[in-house]
N, C-alpha and C positions, 0 to 999 in steps of 0.2 A: 504493500500500500504506500509506504513512505520511504523515500531514499534519503539517507543522511550524507551530506557532503561536508567535510571539514575544511573551512576556509583558513583557519589559523589555529593550530593545536600546539604551539610552542609554549614552553614554560621557562621561567627563569627571570633574569633581569630584563628591565624594559629595553635597554639598548640592544641586547642580543636578540630580543623578540623583533624589534624594528628591523634589524639587519636581516634576520631570517625572512621577514615578510617581503623585503625588497627582492629576494631571490625566488620567492615562492610563486609558482604559476597561478594564474587566475582560475577560480573554480569553473568547471564546465557549465555550471548553472548560468553563468553570464555570457555564454557564447551566442545566444540568440534572444531576441526580445520576447518577454513573456510577462504576464501580470504578476504582481507580488503584493504581499501584505506584511506589515510589521506587527509582531505579537509582543505586547507590553505586559508588565506585571505590576501589581499594587506596590510592592516594596520599592521598586525602582522609581515609580512616580512619586511616592511619598518622599523619598530622598530628594528628588528634584524640587518639589514644593518647599521642603524644609530649607534646602540650600538657598532658594530664592528669597525666603523670609530672612535668612541671615544676610544676604546681599542687600536687602532693603535697609538694614541697620548700618551696614558698612558704607553704603553710598548715600544714605539719608533720604532716599526716595525709592519708589517701587522699581526694582531692577530684576529682569529675567536673565536667564542664561543666554538667551538670544541677544539681549542688549549688551551683556558683558562680552560676548564673542565679537560683536561689531565694534565695541570700544577698543579691542586689541587688534583691530584691523583684519579680522577674519572675513574672507570674501563671502558674498551672499549665497553662492552655490553650496559651500561647505556648511554654512549656518543652516541652510534648508535641509541638507542631508542629516545633520545632527538633530534637528527638530523632529524629523520623521523617525529617527531611531531613538527618540525619547532622551537624547543626550547621553545614552548609555556608554558610548565609547570614551567620554571625557568626564562625566559628572562624578562617578565613584572614585576614579583615580585622583581627580582634582581635589575632592574633599579629603581623601586620605592623606595626600601630601600637605594640604593646608593644615589639617589637624596635627600632623607631626611637627610642623614648623611652629605652630601656636602652642604646643605642649612640651617644649624643650625643658622648661623649668617646672618644678613642683607646683608653683603658683599658677603658671600657665596651663598646666594639665588640669588642675582643679577648675580654673576659670573656663577652659574650653569644654569640660564635662558639663558645666552649668549651661553653656551655650547650646550643647546638643539637646539638653532637656528643654531649654527655653524655646527653641525653635522647632521642636517636634521631630527630631531625627529618630526617635524611638517610638514607632507606631503611628506617627503622623499627628499626634495630639500634643500641642505645646503644654508644658507643665507650668503650673502657677509657682510663685515664689515659695509658698508653703510646701508644695510637693518637692521642689528642688532642695529645700532645707532638710526635708525628711530623707531624701535619697542620698544626699551628700553628708548627712549627719552634722549639720550646721545649725546654729541658732538663727532666729529671725533677723537679728541685727547683722550677724556675719553674712547671711545670704544677701541682705539688702546692699551692704557695702561691696560684696563680691560682684553683684550685677551692675552696680554703678561703675566699678573699675573695668568690668568686661565691656560695657557699652563705650566707655571712653577709649579703650584700647582698640576696639573694632573700628571706630570712626577715624583713627589716625591715618595719615597719608602713607606711613610705612606699611600698614596692613594692606592697603589698596595696591601698593606697588608689589608687595609679596604675592598677593592673589593673582594679579595680572601676569606676573613673571611665571608663576606656576602654570597658569592657563596656557601661556605661549608654549611652554615645554610639553605639556600634555597634548596640546593640539598638534604640535610638530610630530610627536610620536605617532599619533593617530594618522596623520597625513602621509606617513611613510609605510603604512600597512597595505597589504594587498586588498583588504576590504575597502579601504578608501579609494584605491585605484580602480577597483571594480565598480564601485558606486558612481564614480565620476564618469567612467567610460559608458556605463549603461544605467543612467539615472532612473529610467522608467521601471527597471526591475524591482526597485525597492519602494516605489510609491504605491499608494493605496488604490485598490480597485474602485472604479466609479460605477454607481448604479446607472441604469438607462436614463438619458436626459429626457425630461418632459418635453413633448411637442405642444406648445401652447396653441389653443384654438380660440383666438380672441373673439371670434364671431360665432361661437357655437349656438348661443341662444338666438341670435339674429337669424342664423340659418334655419333653426328649427321653427321659429315664429313665422318666417316667410313660407316655409314648406307647409305649415299647418293651415295656411289660407286655401290650399288646394286639395290637401289630403287629410283624412281624419286619423288614420292609423300609421304609426311610424315606428320602426325598429331602429335603435341606435346601437351599433356595435362598437363598444368602447374598450380599448385596451387599458391595461394597468397604468396608472400614473396620469390619466387624463382628467381627473377630478370631475367625474360625471355627477357626483352628488351635488357639487356646487352649481353645475349647469342645470341639473334637474330642479333644484330649489329656486334658482333665478327664473326658470321658465314657469314654475308654479306661481311665483309672485306676479309675473306679467299676466298670466291668465286670470288670477284673482283680481288684479287691478282692472281688467277688462269686464269684470262683473260675473265671472264664472265661478262656480263652486268646484273646488279641486281636491282630489284625493292624491296624496303623495305616499306611496306604500313601498315598503322594502322588507328585507328578511332579517337583518341584524338589529337586535334590540338597542345596542349601544349607538348605532348610527341614527336610529329613529329618535332616541333621547337627545342626541346632539342636535339634530335638525329642529326638534321641538324647542330646545333651549335657544337656538339661533332665532327661530321664528317668534318666540315670545318676546325676545329683546327687540326684534324688528317691529312687532305690533305695538309695543308699549313706548317705542321711541317717538320723539316728536316728529310730526310730519308724515307718519305712516298713512298710506292710502288704502290699506287692506283691512277690511273688517275681520275681527278675530274668528268668526264662524265661516269665513270663506274658504279656509284651508284646513284640511285634516291630514295630520302626519302620523303614521302608525306602521307597526309591523303587520304583516299579513294576518298572522294568527291572532294578534291582539284586536285587530279590526273585526275579524270574524266573530270573536267572543263578544265584542261590544254590540255588533249588529244583531247577534242572536239574542242577547239580553234585552235589547231595545224592542225586539219582536216577541219577547216573552217565550223564547224557545229554551229548552233544556240543553245545557252544554255539558260535554263529557268531563268527568273529574279526573280520569286517568289520562296518561299520555303515551303515545306510541307512534311509530311511523305511519301506520294505517290511519290513525285518528287525525294526525296532522295533514296527511296527503289526500285523504278521502272524506272523512267525516266533517272537518271544518269547511272545506269548499262547498259541500252539500248544504250545511247549515247557512252559509252566506247566501246562496242562491235562494233558499226558502225565506230567509230573513228580509231580503230586499224586495221579494215578491209581496210579503205581508206589510212591509213598511216602505213604500216607494218614495216617501219623502227623504229617505236616507240615501238616495241615489245622487250621482254627481254629473256635472257637465264635462269634466275632463279627469282622466286618471293617468297618473305618471308612475311607472313601475321602475324602481331601482333594484339592482342585484337580481335581474331577471334570470341569470344563470342558476340561481338557487330555487327557482319556481318550477314545480312540475306542471304538466298540462292541465290538471284539474284546478290548480290554483289560478293560473292566468285566465282560464276559461270562465271561472266563477266571477272573477273581477269584472269581466265584460258585462255581466248582468247588472253591475252597479252603475252603468251608464244610463242616464235618462233617455238618451237617443242613441241606440246602438248603431245607427248608420252614420250620423253626423257628429256624434260625441267624440272627443279627442282621446286617443289611447296611445301613449308614448311608452315604449318598452326599452329600457336600457339594460344591456347585458354585456358580459365579457366573454368573447368567444374562446379565449384560452381556458378560463375557468369552466366553461361549458363542457370542455373535453373531460374534465375530472368528474362532472356530475352526469353520469351516463344515462340517467332517467329523464333528463331535461331536454326539451326542445323549445324553440321559440315560436311564438304565434306568427301566422301569416299576416303581413302588413302591406299596405299600398306602396310604401317606400321604405328603403333601408339606407341609413347613413353609416358609412364605415369610418369610424374614428378609432383606429386600433394601432397598437404597437406589437410587433411579433417578437417573442422571446425564445420560442422553442422551434428551431429549424427541424424539419422532419427527419433529417439524416443524423441528428445529434440527440442522444438520450441523456446527456448530463444536464445539470441545472444551469443552463447558459443564459439566464436572465442577466448575468453580469457581463458587461462589456469588457474588452481588454484595454479600455482607456484607464487613465489614472486620475486620482484626485485625493483630497484629504477628507472625504466624507465618511469613511469607515475606519474604525479603530477596534483592534482586538486586544482583549486582556485575558491572559491565561490565569486561571484560578484552580486550585487543586481540590477544594471541598466546599460544602455549602456555606460554612462560616466565612471563608475567604471570598467567596462570591458576594456575600452580603456586604462585607467590608469594602470590596471594590466598587459595588454599586453606590454605596453611601459616599465614598470618596469622589466618584465621578459626578454625582448629583451636586454635592456641596461645592466642588470645584467649578462646575458650570454656573451655578447661581452666584458664586463669589465674584466671577468675572463681570457680572452686571449685564452680560449680553443675553442671558436667558432667565426667565422666571420659572417658578414651579409649574405653572400651567403649560409651559412649552415642552415639558419633559414627560415621557411616558415609559414606564418599565413594563416590558412584555415578557411573559414566560412562554417557552416553547410548548409546554403542556398545560393542562388545566390545574395542576397542583400549585399551591402557593408555597413560598419559601418557609422554612421552619422558624426563622427569626423575623420579628417585626422590624422593618427598616426605620431608622431614625436619622433625621437630617438636622442641620443647623438652622438657626433663625426662626424656629417655630414651624418650619415646613413639615408636613406630615404626608403619609401615603394613604391612598384609599382605593378600593376596588370599584368605586362609583365615579362617574364624571362629576367634577367639581361644579358647584353653582357659580354663576358668573361673578357674584360679589361675595363669595365665601372665603374661607381661610386659604392661604397658599397651600395647594395640594398637588402632589405628584400622583398621577393615575398609575395604578399597578393592576394589570389584568393579563389575560392570555392573548396571544397573537390572533387566535380564531375570533375572539370576541371583538377585537379591534380591527378586524380584517378590512373594513370599508372606510376606515378613518386614517388620517395622517397627523403627524406631530412634527415639530421642528427638530426635536431630538428623541430618538428611540434607543433604549437600552434593552438588549435581548439577553435573557438568562434562562436557566432551566433546560439547557440543551441536553444534558445527560439523560433525563427522563423523557424529554420531548422528541428527540430525533434519532437517538442511537439505534432504535429498532425499526425505523420506518423503511418500507419498501421503496424502490427507486421512484415509482410514480407518485407516492405520497410525499416523498422528499421534494420532488419537483413542485408539487402543489404547495408545500410549506414555503419553499424558497420564493415561489411566485407571489404568495401572499405577503411575504416580507419585503419584497423588492421596492415598493413605493410607500411604505409606512413612514419613513423618515424623509423629511424634505431637506434637512441640512446636515444632520449628523446621525450616524448609526454606530453604537457601541455594542460589541458582542463580548459577553463575559462567560467563560466556561473552560472546560478542559481542552487541551490541544487536539485530542482525537475527535471530539464533538465539533469543534470549530472547523476542522479539516473537511468534514462532511458537507459543510455549507459552501465551500469554495469550489470553483470549477476545476476540472482536471488541468494540470500544467501550472497551477498557481504555486508560487514559492512563498515560504514563510521565513522571515528573519526574526529570531527570538532575541529580544533585547537583554534579557537577564543573563544571557551567555556571552554578551559582548562587554568586555572591560579592557580597553587599551590593548586588545589582541593578546592578552596574557592567557585568558581563558579561551577554550575552543568556541568558535562561532559555528553554529549548526545552521545550514541552509536546507530547509525541508521542502521537498517537492511532492505535491499530491499526484499520485499515479492512478 
């Protein structure tokens, strides 16, 4: 399954390693262009963040490793390569050398031990002065004086010169390695895989509205990533504004709830032209249940595939026959690939005018292939807005393009506790940057099981399995990929791979990967074991593991999925 190629397996002094790397041939992995991903780990990222907190004290302002590299004249390409590698080739060695220089004397050693605790080098959580006093066996006064001397020492120009000199040395050693030569020669090989680029259809609603003037039934074939829910809702508002009673129906409960929240905000906002009773948004089965109760029909208490696919559609037909006032001028169906023939046929009975009433049916032809019982209704016109991800001759999960970007990041974690720690670190780090809020982040599990540990975040942010209310407390949604299958978020963190995908057949894995493909609009983080993450990647994808990169002293393993 996996081939291991050693790029640098030398040990010993840094100088001898660098010399050996000069003579070492480039790994065969770099001979031809191919997609690649960088696999990070929590410990390495914690060290980077802690070191950057230390730099902020040294320079008196927020300073990242990227900024420091530029300060010492490092070229932009090298900085970019180090950023992609999580600074693994320089950070650990730089901090180790800096620590040695700062701990030459007994006082310096005790002072720098306090610095490690103060800036969170042990576990990522900075210690308070009382915790430092306890760990170093000092009194409160001694600890206070020690921290004052530490800050004064760190902010001296001598320390800055020492740090920048060490960085130049560590950077020079890295630039003499075969790893660096290989990355420069073929930069594409270590950048991150890019998800398919959205093809924006700026006039989707206008195209549909124009077509509806001449035909009443329209099928819309929408590929993944085309935001058909937004288009369908915009069309719903236009029809309601024209005085029509509209039903927007779908299959996913979470999508229906999201659309209702959006619609409630729209209706209550100032200047809304749509009456609250002009639009009904519901899942198919919830709508059937409501219609049956309105017609005083008995609804089944148990649930099964037969009841959902046969009994509920029959109830709906009977209910609208008894209560024709519950019919609509237009019906828009989302997620049509999840609807069986009985479902979409029964919905047509909900039209006041079955000849002239508008019936717009959105479906994904790729997902229709996975639902073998589904077929789409016959329509007067079909619009093809689709992206193809599965070439007929290729059976692997090729929704990933061989292009590169910084959209996807992989974090290797060995157990459930480490996975939870990593997720908490990523969420806190994203929110701390100020670029993302809690509502922009969604944690998706590959299976339906929830993690054993309740996730806890900084600044009062909590996690919830329900969509947050628009004006509620800052909340990160935590749910399954299947429940979130029709929605998108700016940032998605995927976990639970071990129980969710390890035993999937090839076609179910394709289905899983296709659902995942467009859930994140800006960033996708995958947290799990190396073997589980490997199953998500297309064949021929290389993985560079940052925890095995340290100034070429430790072996660098380049893994290629076969």
